[in-house]
DOMARSE-652747 format. One record per residue (C-alpha): residue in one letter; x, y, z; residue number from 0. Coordinates in steps of 0.02 Angstrom, whole numbers. Layout:
<r residu="A" xx="X" yy="Y" zz="Z" num="NUM"/>
...
END
This chain:
<r residu="X" xx="278" yy="320" zz="1524" num="0"/>
<r residu="X" xx="225" yy="462" zz="1648" num="1"/>
<r residu="X" xx="272" yy="342" zz="1796" num="2"/>
<r residu="X" xx="407" yy="237" zz="1752" num="3"/>
<r residu="X" xx="361" yy="25" zz="1811" num="4"/>
<r residu="X" xx="494" yy="40" zz="1935" num="5"/>
<r residu="X" xx="429" yy="187" zz="2036" num="6"/>
<r residu="X" xx="235" yy="134" zz="1993" num="7"/>
<r residu="X" xx="119" yy="104" zz="2154" num="8"/>
<r residu="X" xx="-37" yy="-10" zz="2117" num="9"/>
<r residu="X" xx="-129" yy="116" zz="2113" num="10"/>
<r residu="X" xx="-42" yy="210" zz="1978" num="11"/>
<r residu="X" xx="-71" yy="52" zz="1885" num="12"/>
<r residu="X" xx="-247" yy="33" zz="1898" num="13"/>
<r residu="X" xx="-255" yy="202" zz="1854" num="14"/>
<r residu="X" xx="-187" yy="193" zz="1688" num="15"/>
<r residu="X" xx="-275" yy="34" zz="1667" num="16"/>
<r residu="X" xx="-429" yy="99" zz="1695" num="17"/>
<r residu="X" xx="-446" yy="270" zz="1676" num="18"/>
<r residu="X" xx="-375" yy="399" zz="1521" num="19"/>
<r residu="X" xx="-198" yy="468" zz="1572" num="20"/>
<r residu="X" xx="-33" yy="596" zz="1521" num="21"/>
<r residu="X" xx="82" yy="495" zz="1452" num="22"/>
<r residu="X" xx="257" yy="576" zz="1430" num="23"/>
<r residu="X" xx="338" yy="516" zz="1273" num="24"/>
<r residu="X" xx="538" yy="492" zz="1275" num="25"/>
<r residu="X" xx="669" yy="435" zz="1124" num="26"/>
<r residu="X" xx="835" yy="388" zz="1176" num="27"/>
<r residu="X" xx="798" yy="450" zz="1358" num="28"/>
<r residu="X" xx="754" yy="620" zz="1298" num="29"/>
<r residu="X" xx="591" yy="702" zz="1322" num="30"/>
<r residu="X" xx="486" yy="743" zz="1157" num="31"/>
<r residu="X" xx="297" yy="769" zz="1243" num="32"/>
<r residu="X" xx="151" yy="747" zz="1329" num="33"/>
<r residu="X" xx="8" yy="635" zz="1232" num="34"/>
<r residu="X" xx="-161" yy="589" zz="1292" num="35"/>
<r residu="X" xx="-199" yy="397" zz="1303" num="36"/>
<r residu="X" xx="-358" yy="302" zz="1342" num="37"/>
<r residu="X" xx="-371" yy="183" zz="1475" num="38"/>
<r residu="X" xx="-295" yy="12" zz="1414" num="39"/>
<r residu="X" xx="-428" yy="-114" zz="1460" num="40"/>
<r residu="X" xx="-550" yy="-20" zz="1382" num="41"/>
<r residu="X" xx="-443" yy="13" zz="1247" num="42"/>
<r residu="X" xx="-390" yy="-170" zz="1221" num="43"/>
<r residu="X" xx="-585" yy="-217" zz="1223" num="44"/>
<r residu="X" xx="-619" yy="-92" zz="1088" num="45"/>
<r residu="X" xx="-472" yy="-153" zz="985" num="46"/>
<r residu="X" xx="-535" yy="-366" zz="972" num="47"/>
<r residu="X" xx="-707" yy="-292" zz="874" num="48"/>
<r residu="X" xx="-754" yy="-203" zz="707" num="49"/>
<r residu="X" xx="-910" yy="-118" zz="700" num="50"/>
<r residu="X" xx="-987" yy="-220" zz="560" num="51"/>
<r residu="X" xx="-1182" yy="-245" zz="592" num="52"/>
<r residu="X" xx="-1187" yy="-82" zz="688" num="53"/>
<r residu="X" xx="-1359" yy="-1" zz="665" num="54"/>
<r residu="X" xx="-1377" yy="144" zz="557" num="55"/>
<r residu="X" xx="-1506" yy="236" zz="694" num="56"/>
<r residu="X" xx="-1354" yy="238" zz="805" num="57"/>
<r residu="X" xx="-1342" yy="91" zz="904" num="58"/>
<r residu="X" xx="-1185" yy="-2" zz="954" num="59"/>
<r residu="X" xx="-1198" yy="-188" zz="904" num="60"/>
<r residu="X" xx="-1148" yy="-305" zz="1070" num="61"/>
<r residu="X" xx="-983" yy="-364" zz="1103" num="62"/>
<r residu="X" xx="-1034" yy="-541" zz="1054" num="63"/>
<r residu="X" xx="-1109" yy="-490" zz="891" num="64"/>
<r residu="X" xx="-961" yy="-438" zz="798" num="65"/>
<r residu="X" xx="-834" yy="-479" zz="708" num="66"/>
<r residu="X" xx="-639" yy="-523" zz="800" num="67"/>
<r residu="X" xx="-534" yy="-467" zz="703" num="68"/>
<r residu="X" xx="-382" yy="-467" zz="806" num="69"/>
<r residu="X" xx="-356" yy="-637" zz="888" num="70"/>
<r residu="X" xx="-203" yy="-587" zz="1003" num="71"/>
<r residu="X" xx="-303" yy="-445" zz="1074" num="72"/>
<r residu="X" xx="-432" yy="-565" zz="1104" num="73"/>
<r residu="X" xx="-337" yy="-683" zz="1220" num="74"/>
<r residu="X" xx="-236" yy="-552" zz="1313" num="75"/>
<r residu="X" xx="-409" yy="-472" zz="1362" num="76"/>
<r residu="X" xx="-494" yy="-649" zz="1409" num="77"/>
<r residu="X" xx="-312" yy="-668" zz="1526" num="78"/>
<r residu="X" xx="-348" yy="-504" zz="1607" num="79"/>
<r residu="X" xx="-539" yy="-515" zz="1617" num="80"/>
<r residu="X" xx="-521" yy="-691" zz="1718" num="81"/>
<r residu="X" xx="-370" yy="-639" zz="1830" num="82"/>
<r residu="X" xx="-462" yy="-490" zz="1887" num="83"/>
<r residu="X" xx="-623" yy="-594" zz="1920" num="84"/>
<r residu="X" xx="-538" yy="-725" zz="2032" num="85"/>
<r residu="X" xx="-447" yy="-574" zz="2128" num="86"/>
<r residu="X" xx="-612" yy="-509" zz="2159" num="87"/>
<r residu="X" xx="-703" yy="-699" zz="2176" num="88"/>
<r residu="X" xx="-550" yy="-720" zz="2320" num="89"/>
<r residu="X" xx="-583" yy="-551" zz="2397" num="90"/>
<r residu="X" xx="-767" yy="-596" zz="2422" num="91"/>
<r residu="X" xx="-847" yy="-518" zz="2274" num="92"/>
<r residu="X" xx="-1020" yy="-600" zz="2183" num="93"/>
<r residu="X" xx="-1088" yy="-522" zz="2053" num="94"/>
<r residu="X" xx="-1276" yy="-490" zz="2103" num="95"/>
<r residu="X" xx="-1332" yy="-504" zz="1899" num="96"/>
<r residu="X" xx="-1169" yy="-488" zz="1783" num="97"/>
<r residu="X" xx="-997" yy="-470" zz="1799" num="98"/>
<r residu="X" xx="-954" yy="-284" zz="1786" num="99"/>
<r residu="X" xx="-813" yy="-228" zz="1656" num="100"/>
<r residu="X" xx="-651" yy="-288" zz="1692" num="101"/>
<r residu="X" xx="-588" yy="-117" zz="1725" num="102"/>
<r residu="X" xx="-732" yy="-55" zz="1832" num="103"/>
<r residu="X" xx="-711" yy="-224" zz="1942" num="104"/>
<r residu="X" xx="-535" yy="-185" zz="1959" num="105"/>
<r residu="X" xx="-570" yy="-4" zz="2014" num="106"/>
<r residu="X" xx="-696" yy="-104" zz="2132" num="107"/>
<r residu="X" xx="-575" yy="-246" zz="2202" num="108"/>
<r residu="X" xx="-443" yy="-107" zz="2234" num="109"/>
<r residu="X" xx="-552" yy="24" zz="2319" num="110"/>
<r residu="X" xx="-625" yy="-111" zz="2441" num="111"/>
<r residu="X" xx="-479" yy="-228" zz="2463" num="112"/>
<r residu="X" xx="-300" yy="-145" zz="2441" num="113"/>
<r residu="X" xx="-289" yy="-116" zz="2619" num="114"/>
<r residu="X" xx="-282" yy="-326" zz="2641" num="115"/>
<r residu="X" xx="-129" yy="-355" zz="2519" num="116"/>
<r residu="X" xx="41" yy="-314" zz="2495" num="117"/>
<r residu="X" xx="33" yy="-226" zz="2341" num="118"/>
<r residu="X" xx="203" yy="-309" zz="2274" num="119"/>
<r residu="X" xx="114" yy="-459" zz="2244" num="120"/>
<r residu="X" xx="-4" yy="-392" zz="2121" num="121"/>
<r residu="X" xx="100" yy="-242" zz="2041" num="122"/>
<r residu="X" xx="209" yy="-331" zz="1931" num="123"/>
<r residu="X" xx="63" yy="-425" zz="1861" num="124"/>
<r residu="X" xx="-37" yy="-265" zz="1818" num="125"/>
<r residu="X" xx="149" yy="-182" zz="1755" num="126"/>
<r residu="X" xx="142" yy="-318" zz="1637" num="127"/>
<r residu="X" xx="-24" yy="-303" zz="1587" num="128"/>
<r residu="X" xx="16" yy="-106" zz="1536" num="129"/>
<r residu="X" xx="177" yy="-164" zz="1451" num="130"/>
<r residu="X" xx="79" yy="-272" zz="1323" num="131"/>
<r residu="X" xx="-66" yy="-176" zz="1305" num="132"/>
<r residu="X" xx="49" yy="-19" zz="1261" num="133"/>
<r residu="X" xx="140" yy="-113" zz="1154" num="134"/>
<r residu="X" xx="-15" yy="-193" zz="1064" num="135"/>
<r residu="X" xx="-115" yy="-25" zz="1058" num="136"/>
<r residu="X" xx="-1" yy="107" zz="1080" num="137"/>
<r residu="X" xx="188" yy="81" zz="1049" num="138"/>
<r residu="X" xx="159" yy="-31" zz="920" num="139"/>
<r residu="X" xx="361" yy="-95" zz="861" num="140"/>
<r residu="X" xx="395" yy="-55" zz="681" num="141"/>
<r residu="X" xx="432" yy="-224" zz="583" num="142"/>
<r residu="X" xx="535" yy="-236" zz="420" num="143"/>
<r residu="X" xx="688" yy="-359" zz="341" num="144"/>
<r residu="X" xx="835" yy="-332" zz="278" num="145"/>
<r residu="X" xx="874" yy="-388" zz="101" num="146"/>
<r residu="X" xx="1047" yy="-456" zz="182" num="147"/>
<r residu="X" xx="1105" yy="-658" zz="197" num="148"/>
<r residu="X" xx="1107" yy="-690" zz="394" num="149"/>
<r residu="X" xx="1307" yy="-684" zz="443" num="150"/>
<r residu="X" xx="1260" yy="-844" zz="553" num="151"/>
<r residu="X" xx="1196" yy="-954" zz="444" num="152"/>
<r residu="X" xx="1234" yy="-883" zz="267" num="153"/>
<r residu="X" xx="1046" yy="-870" zz="222" num="154"/>
<r residu="X" xx="964" yy="-750" zz="138" num="155"/>
<r residu="X" xx="774" yy="-829" zz="137" num="156"/>
<r residu="X" xx="699" yy="-900" zz="283" num="157"/>
<r residu="X" xx="543" yy="-1041" zz="244" num="158"/>
<r residu="X" xx="353" yy="-992" zz="357" num="159"/>
<r residu="X" xx="268" yy="-1121" zz="436" num="160"/>
<r residu="X" xx="137" yy="-1123" zz="281" num="161"/>
<r residu="X" xx="288" yy="-1127" zz="158" num="162"/>
<r residu="X" xx="310" yy="-955" zz="112" num="163"/>
<r residu="X" xx="491" yy="-890" zz="75" num="164"/>
<r residu="X" xx="526" yy="-714" zz="169" num="165"/>
<r residu="X" xx="681" yy="-646" zz="213" num="166"/>
<r residu="X" xx="778" yy="-711" zz="345" num="167"/>
<r residu="X" xx="832" yy="-577" zz="427" num="168"/>
<r residu="X" xx="678" yy="-481" zz="545" num="169"/>
<r residu="X" xx="692" yy="-308" zz="609" num="170"/>
<r residu="X" xx="568" yy="-262" zz="764" num="171"/>
<r residu="X" xx="623" yy="-77" zz="806" num="172"/>
<r residu="X" xx="556" yy="-15" zz="972" num="173"/>
<r residu="X" xx="578" yy="142" zz="1095" num="174"/>
<r residu="X" xx="669" yy="164" zz="1178" num="175"/>
<r residu="X" xx="800" yy="107" zz="1008" num="176"/>
<r residu="X" xx="888" yy="-27" zz="1127" num="177"/>
<r residu="X" xx="752" yy="-126" zz="1145" num="178"/>
<r residu="X" xx="747" yy="-163" zz="973" num="179"/>
<r residu="X" xx="816" yy="-361" zz="925" num="180"/>
<r residu="X" xx="852" yy="-406" zz="754" num="181"/>
<r residu="X" xx="823" yy="-596" zz="731" num="182"/>
<r residu="X" xx="866" yy="-727" zz="584" num="183"/>
<r residu="X" xx="710" yy="-816" zz="559" num="184"/>
<r residu="X" xx="818" yy="-982" zz="474" num="185"/>
<r residu="X" xx="932" yy="-997" zz="607" num="186"/>
<r residu="X" xx="878" yy="-906" zz="759" num="187"/>
<r residu="X" xx="1027" yy="-803" zz="774" num="188"/>
<r residu="X" xx="970" yy="-643" zz="861" num="189"/>
<r residu="X" xx="1036" yy="-457" zz="903" num="190"/>
<r residu="X" xx="977" yy="-341" zz="1030" num="191"/>
<r residu="X" xx="1001" yy="-152" zz="1046" num="192"/>
<r residu="X" xx="1101" yy="-7" zz="992" num="193"/>
<r residu="X" xx="1260" yy="-114" zz="981" num="194"/>
<r residu="X" xx="1183" yy="-260" zz="932" num="195"/>
<r residu="X" xx="1146" yy="-195" zz="757" num="196"/>
<r residu="X" xx="1306" yy="-102" zz="738" num="197"/>
<r residu="X" xx="1378" yy="-291" zz="769" num="198"/>
<r residu="X" xx="1247" yy="-364" zz="653" num="199"/>
<r residu="X" xx="1301" yy="-225" zz="511" num="200"/>
<r residu="X" xx="1473" yy="-268" zz="520" num="201"/>
<r residu="X" xx="1452" yy="-459" zz="524" num="202"/>
<r residu="X" xx="1353" yy="-427" zz="350" num="203"/>
<r residu="X" xx="1495" yy="-304" zz="292" num="204"/>
<r residu="X" xx="1630" yy="-438" zz="337" num="205"/>
<r residu="X" xx="1524" yy="-579" zz="265" num="206"/>
<r residu="X" xx="1528" yy="-474" zz="93" num="207"/>
<r residu="X" xx="1713" yy="-438" zz="85" num="208"/>
<r residu="X" xx="1740" yy="-624" zz="106" num="209"/>
<r residu="X" xx="1628" yy="-667" zz="-27" num="210"/>
<r residu="X" xx="1711" yy="-533" zz="-144" num="211"/>
<r residu="X" xx="1874" yy="-601" zz="-106" num="212"/>
<r residu="X" xx="1833" yy="-774" zz="-100" num="213"/>
END
């Protein structure tokens, strides 16, 4: 983040959600580079729909006529849009014809009513949206599985709700690396961060050694 969440003001959070902005990319606390990120609410909206049905004449298919390709993005966008409309309604806003796009309504709500409330009551919500959208669209975690038995339960496989067999241990790697997690999908055992990865690797090695000498 160009501005870490603990130090962010409400206006800065509004800007990140509604305007293109710079983000300083770090890995394990070390600065790597600065990138240009899009306004997050419009980016989330764009992630919901495909361009199926767009005409060849350069027109854009209306949102409701496009094919939904990401239900998680759709649900998060619905939550964001509904909450912003609720805030605006409580502040006295009434649309003349149709509701503005949520990023525009959020800026209108802030510009008109920000002096009337305690920013802290809303900042945690906006920071939560920023985290969720960035993780979904920009800093998506990398996922894979380990071809090893879980040292907690001994199972090599887990079964999905639809009956498929999958590797038991799933890895979700995030930046910074200490936010990564390692989960057994059979017994729900969980290891987190660098120390968790080391503990998991050691436990797997010990289980293999025990099996070899048994």
